[in-house]
N, C-alpha and C positions, 0 to 999 in steps of 0.2 A: 555671508553667503547663504541664501535661502535654500531650503531643501524642498519646499513645495509651494504651490500657489495658494491663494486664499481659499479656493474651492477644494483643496486637498489633492489636486492632481500634481504630478511631477512637472517641473518646469519644462518648457519647450526646448527642443534641441538647439535652436538659435540662442535662446537665453542662457542655456548652459554653456555654450561656446563663449558668449560674452563674459560670463562670470569667470571662466578659466583664464581668458585673455586679460581681464582686469586684474586678476590675482597675479598673473605673470608680470604685468606692467608695474604693479606696486612693488613686487620683489626686486625688480631691476632698479627702481627709484630708491629703494631702501638699501641697495647694495648687498642683497642677500642671495648669493649664488646658489646656495643649497635649495632655497625655496623656489628660485627661478627654474632650476633643473627639475624639481618636482612638478612644477606647473606645466612645463613642456611635456614631461612624461605623461601627465594626466591628460593633456590636450591630445596627444598622439593616441593614447588608449581610447579616449572618447571618440575620436574621429574613426578609428578602426571599428569601433562598435557600430557607429552609424552607417559606415560604408558596407560592413558585413551584413547588417540587417536589410539594407536596400538590395544588396546583391542576392541575398537568399530568397527574397520575395519580389521578383521582377514585376509582378502585377499589382503590388501594393503602392498605390499612389501617395498615401501618407508617408511611407518610408522614403519615396523619391523626393517628396516635398521637403522633408526634414533634411535630407542629404543636400539638396540645393540651398536651403536656408543656411546650413552650417558653412558650406563653401563660400556663400555670399558674405557671411560675417567675417570669415577669415580674410577674404579679399579686401573688404572694406577696411578692416583693421590695418592691413599692410599698406593701404593707400593713404593712410592718415598722414598729413604733412608734418605733424609734430612727432612722428615716430623716430626714435633714435636709431642710428645705424647699427649700434650694438645689438639692439633687439632684432633687427632684420637679419643680422649675421647669425645670431643664435638660432632663430627659427629656420633659417635656410638649411641647417644641417639635418633637420628632422621632417619638416613639412612636405617637401617634394614627394617623398615616398608615401606619406599618408594621403595626400590629396590625389595622387595618381590612381589610387584605388577606387575613387569615385567616378572615374572616366567611363566605366561601363554601365553606370546606373541610368543615365539618360543623356541626351544630346546637350541639355542645359548644363548638366554637371560636367560633361567633357569640356565644354567651352569655358566654364568657370575655372576648372582645374588648370586648363592651359593658361588662363589669365593669372592665376596665382603663381605658377612657375615662371611665367614671363615677368612678373613683378620682381621676383627674386633675381632673375637674370639682369633686369634693368638696374637694380639697386646694389648688386654685389659684384665683386671682381670676377671676370671670366676665369681667371686662374684658380679661384676658389670654387666656382660653380661647376667647372668641368669634373673634378673628382667627386663633388657632391652628387651630381646627377648620375655619374657612373656607379657610385655606391647604391644610389636609389634603384637603378636598373637591376643591379645584382640581387636586390631584395624583393623585387616585384614577383607577383604570381605569374603563372603561365598564360593568363588571359592577355591577348594581344591588345585589347582596348586599354588596359592599364599601362601598357608600355608606350603607347603612342605619344602621350603628353611629354614623357621624359625624353624620347627620341627627338621630338619636335624641339624641345628645349635645348637639347645638345646641338642640334643643327644651328641654332641661333648663337649659342655660346662659341662654337667653333669659328664662326664669322667674326666674333668679337675679340678673339685672341690676338694679342699684340706682339708677343715675342715667343721664340722657341716653338713655332707652329708645328713642325714635324714631330718633335719630341712629345708634345702634349697630345696630338692626334694619335700618335703611335700607341700611347698608353690607353686611349679610349677605345680604339678599334677592337681589341680582343673582347672587351666587355659587350660592345654592341653586337658583334657577330655571334657571340655566345647566346645572347638573348634571342636573336633572330633564329638561331639553330634550334633552341629549345621550343620556341613557338611553332616552328616549322614541323618538328618531329612529334611533339606531344600535345599540341593545342587541339581542343575540340571545337574551336570557334568556327563560325561560318566563313565561307570563302570571302565574303565582302569585308569582314573584319580583318582577315589575314591580308587581303589586298590593301586595306588602309595602313596596315603595319608596314608593308613594303613600300608604300608611297612615302612614308616617313624615312624609310631606308634610302630611297632615292634622294630625299631632301638632305640627308647626311652627306651623300656623295656630292650633291650640288654645292654644299657649304665647303667641303674640302677642296673642290675644284675652284670655288670662288676665292678661297685663300691662296691657292697655288698661283692664280693669275697675278697676284700682287707680289710674288716672290721672283727671284732670279737665281741663275746659276745652280749650284749644288743643292741648295735648299729646295728650290722648285722641283728639281729632278727627283729628290727623295720623297717629297710629298706626292708627286704624281705617281711614283711607283707604288706608294702605299695605297693611294686611291685605286690604282689598277687592281691590286690584290683584293681590296675590299669589294670592288665591283664584281670581280669574278666569283668570289665567295657568295655574294648576294644572288648572282645569276643562278648558281647551282641550287640555292635554297628556294628561289622562286620556282624553278623548274620542278622541284620536288614537291612543293606545297600546293600549287594551283593547278587546275585543269589546263593542260598545255594547249587545248583547243579553244579555251575561252579568250575573249577579246582582252580581258584584263591582264592575262598572262602575257599575251603578245605585246600589249602596251608597255608593261613593266620591263620586259626583255629589251624592247626597242629603246626605252629610256636609259637603261643601263648601257646599252651598246653605244649610245651617243658619246659616252665618255672615252671610248677607245682612241679616237684621234688625239684628244687632249693628253692621254697617257702614252702616246706613241705606240699603241698596240695595233698589230695587224693580224688578220686571220691566219696568214702563213706562220707568223711567229707564235701565235696562240696554239694552233693545231700541231705544230712540231715541238712545242714546249720551250722554245728558246726565249720567248718573251717572259714566261713565268720564271725561268732561271735568272734572267736579267733583273727583273723586279725584285725577286727574293734577295739577290746579292746586294742590290742597292739599299734595301730596307734593313736587312739584318747584318750585312757585311759578310766577310769571308769565314767567320768563325762557325764551324759546324755545330758546336754545342748551342750557341746563341740562336742559330738558324732553326734547329730542331725545337728549341724551347718556345720561340715566338711563333713559328709556323704551326705549332700544335693547335693553335686556335683558328688557323686558316686551313683546315683539313680538306676543304673542297675547292681550293683554288684551281687545281689541275682539272677537276671535274668541270668547273665553270669555264675554264679556257676551252676545253673540248666542246662543251655544250654551246658556247657562244657561236662556234662555227656551224654546229649542227642546226642551231636556230636560224642562221643565215641560209643554210641549205633548205630549211623548211619554208622560210618566209622571205620574199624579196624585200619587204618593208624593213625587216630587221637588218638585212645586209646593207640596205641604203642608209639606215640610221648609223651603222658602223662605218659608212663611207668605203665599202669594200666591193670588189668585183670577184665574186666567188668562182665564176667560170675560169678566170685567170689563175686563181689559186689551185683549182682542181687540175688544170693543165700543167702547172708547175709540179705538182705532186706526181702526176703520171710520168713526167719526164725525168724526175730525180729520185732514184731509188733510196738514197740515204734519208732524204726528207720523208719519203713514203714510209720507211721503217719507223722514223720518229713519230709520224702521225699514227701509225698502228699502236705504238706504245702509249700515246696519249688517249686514244679512243678506248683503251682498255678500262679507263676509269669510269666511263659511261656504262660499259657492258657489265661491270662488276658492282655498280651502284645499286644496292638492294632497294633503296627507297625511291628509285626513279621509275616513272611509269613505263610499261613495256612499249608503248607507242613511241616514246622518245628513243628508246633503245633500237627500235625498228628503223627510225630515221638515221640513227648513227650507223647501223649496219648498211643502210642504203648509201650513205656517204662513202663508206669504205668500198663498197662495190663500184661506185662511180670512179674512184681514183685508182682502182685496179682493173678497170675495164678498157678494152681497145688496145691501142698501141702504146703500152707502157714501156718504159726504158728497158733495154736488154739487161739481163742479169750480169752482174760483174763476174769476172773470171774467178772461178773457185780458188785458183792458186794464189790470187793476189788480193782477194777481198778480206779485210779485217772486220769480221762480224762479231768479234768477242765482246765488244762494248754494248752491242745491241741484243745479244742472245737473251739475257735475263728479261729485258723488256718485251721482246717478241714472244718469248715463252709465256710470260704472264698474260700477254694479250690473247694468245691462243687459248690459254686456260680460261680467260674471261669469256671469250666467244663460245668455248665449249660449254660453259654453264648456261648460256643462252640457248644453245642447241638442246640441252637436256631439260631445262626448266621452263622455257617459253610456253605459255598456254596456247599460243596461236600456231597452227601448222605452217602457215605461210612464213611466219617469222623464223621458225626452226629451219625451214628449207633455205631461206635467205642467209641465215647465219652459217649454215653448212657451206653454202657457196662461198661466202666470205672467208670462212676457215680454210677452204681449199686454195683460194687465191693467195692468201697470206703465206701458206705453206709453199706454194709454187714460186713465190717471190723470194724465197730463201734459198741460197745456194745449196746444191745437192749435198755437198760435203757436210753441211750442218743440219740438213733436213732430217736425216735418219736419226741423229742424236736427239733432236727435238721431239720427233714422234715417239721415240723410245721413252723419253722422260714423261711425255704426256700419258702414255699407257701406264707406266709405273705409278703415276700420281692420279689415277682415275679409279673410282669405285663402281661406276655405272657399267653394268654388263653390256648394255646396248652401245655405249660410247666406246668401250674397249673393242667391241666388234667392229665399229666404224673405223677406228684407228688402225686395227690390224688389216682391214680391207684396203685402207690407203697404202699401207706398206706393201701389200701384195700387188697393188696397182703400180707402185713405183718399181718394184722388182720386175714386173711384166714389161714395163717400158724399157728398163735397162737391158733386159734380155733381148727384146726385139731389136734394140739399137745395136747390140753386140752382133747378133746374127746378120743384120743388114750390112754392117760394115765388113763382116767376114765374107759375105757372099758377093760383095761389090768389089771386084778386082781393082777397078780404077781407084776407088776411095781407099782401098786397103793399101795401095802403093803410096798414097799421099799421107796416110796415117799409119806409120809403122807400128805404133803401139795400139793395142786394143783399148777401147774406152774403159775407164775405171768402173768396176762393179761395186759401187759404194754401198748399195743395199744388200748385196750378196755377201754376207759375212756371218760368222757364228752367233752373233748377238740375236739374230732372228730366231734361232732355236731356243735361246734363253727366254724370249718373249712368249714363245709357244709353251714352254715349260711353266712360265709364270701363271698361265691360265689353266693348263691341264694338270699341273701338280703345284698348287698354290704353296707359298712359303710355310703356311701353317701345317702342311702335310696332308696326305691323302688326296683322293680325287676331288674335283671342284664340286661346289654345292649346286645340285640340280633340283628344281628347275630355275632357281634364282639366276644362275649364270649361263643359261642356255645359249643366249646370243653370243657371248664371248667365247664359249667352248666351241660352238659351231664354226665361228670365224677362225679360231685358232687351228681347228682341224683342217679347214679349207686351206689355210696358209701352209700348214705342214704338208698336206697332199700336193699342193702346187709346187713347193720347193722340191719335194721328193721326185715328182714326175719330171720336172724341168732338169734337175741334175742328172737323173737317169737317162733322159732323152739326149741331153747335150753331152753326156759323158764327162761331166765336170763335177767338182766337189768344193765349190767356193764356200759353202756354209758348213762343210764337214758333216752334212747330214747322212752321207753314205758310209762314213767310217763305222766299223763294226761296233765299236763301243757306244757310239751315239744311237745306232740302230737298236742295239740291245737295250739301252737305257729307255728309249722311246717306247719300245715294245713292253718291257716289264714294268716301268714306272708310270707311264702315261696311258697307254692304250688299253692294256689288259685290265687295270683297276677301273678305268672308265667304262669298259665293256661290262664288267660285273655290275657296276652301279646302274648303268642304263638298262641292262637286262632285267635287273631286279625291279626297278621302277616300272618298266613296261609291263612286266608280268603282274605286278600288284594292281596296276591301274586297269588292266584288261578284265580283271575280276570285278572291278567296280562298275556297277551299272549306271551310276549317276553321270551327269553331263561333265562334271569336273574331271572324272577319270578319262573320258573320251578325249577331252581337250588336251590333257597331259600327254596321252599317247600320240595325238596328232602333232603336238609341238615337238616331241622327241623323234618322230619318224625321220625327218631330214637329217638330224644330227646322227642318228643311228646309221644311216646309209653312208655318210662320209666317214664315220668311225670305222666301219667294216672295210671300206675301201683302203683306208690307211693301214689297217692291220694286214690286209692281203698284200699290199705293196711291200711292207716291211718283212713279212714272212718270206715272200719270194726272194727278196734281196739277201736275207740271212741264209736261205738255202743255197744260193749261188756262192756265197762266201765260205761255205763249209766244205 
């Protein structure tokens, strides 16, 4: 083995490749496994050096040429008719990973890398190549160009599998989606390269579908279910990775949507979650432990299911690709409250998806507004509606919409989200609505959001009171309804919510001016309850009991007055704009506070 040419220069990359391959062939012929292993390690190390050099200097034509020559020599060696199958099998375990690293060097290198991997696929057993390519995928860098040859190879291997199709594909899918996820989240590649990656992901889906068409019965059902989960996961990643307004994104989403009919997926089943549950059960069985273990790699399936319908809402072309009539789906959701609740529960995955563009969340909000608009089905009778199984999901959905209201950068989106929030609340029976609002308040840190939620409670209380007065004053209706309507919002918990803001659990008065909005709203709620109970000569909330009046006066109102008075006095001395702004901000709060104090003092005097 020569170390240098006659002129003293190091041998060319192609020559060095030939030398290593020649040494490898001789060690195989001599039956020297130790030397053959060393030769393979030497070859892989050399290939890594060449690919790294070319990648680090993208404008270096000599480096690109060296990379292409090395790959060409590898491919020529593998195509030798005299090559023993043992040699092919040994190289197949190491070279796919090494040659895939050349894919980003140039188009010629990408083409040759594909040819090398295709040669292994043609010469080796699909049963061997599937785990080999999967292992190569798990070792690749985050660059999407390096992953494309391996994914393309996998799509061909899947079509070549002869037995145990579901079991083998099931092993490969977690590795594939993990790589797609890493590239989607962390890659700095240009959009065209990411688009190419997802084109190969569509190719994987085509291959799985191609195999399923050859199967029958339970085997086909299981593979179709696995394909459905893979497609939904991929749709979520596409939505996250590419500009949703770009033609490439619409094209990819449409291509993935075309698999829905083959997988027996419908927009109604996807948006309510029933299709996801069905596919998950088919793929992983009834065992909860196995389900959680396998589905941990498919974390965005529900996101993809919801997004698939949102995409149909955005684009008629996408809905047509899925062979769906979205108008009929929306009509069904408007007329079926249970399915509407299920839909709200599924859409929460979009609203809470941090990596998803705000515009897509806006379309998801718009879809929710569509299905809660107009003549939706009448609410079920509070006495007979079993909402217990839906409460956690509805609460989580409201929490997710709440985050859109708080953090959306667009004023229009925040307003739309608030409208959707109110409609979801209105769709929940009154008997559960108060508990959900209470839970939302206790699980919120935002002062402005707490203020909004307290105002919603005040609005509900106002409507209940008006209804009660209307029924009491209507003699005809009163005779038909012997019992007064239930005052579900008029209970002592309202005072607990007021106390939560005016006297926080950590003790002392609330922090001003950080919690101005919440404090102002809490005072308004307390004043409203106090005046209404006084006027109506009722005490549903026990606000007029002497103990509660004394507690509010001593523990809520007076400490707050001391705090507000001190802040106002301090800032009036301050001549800068900040001081004036603080005074202006606290003025409305101060007015409500003093009115509450006056009302409480008057009532306490009457009770003495």
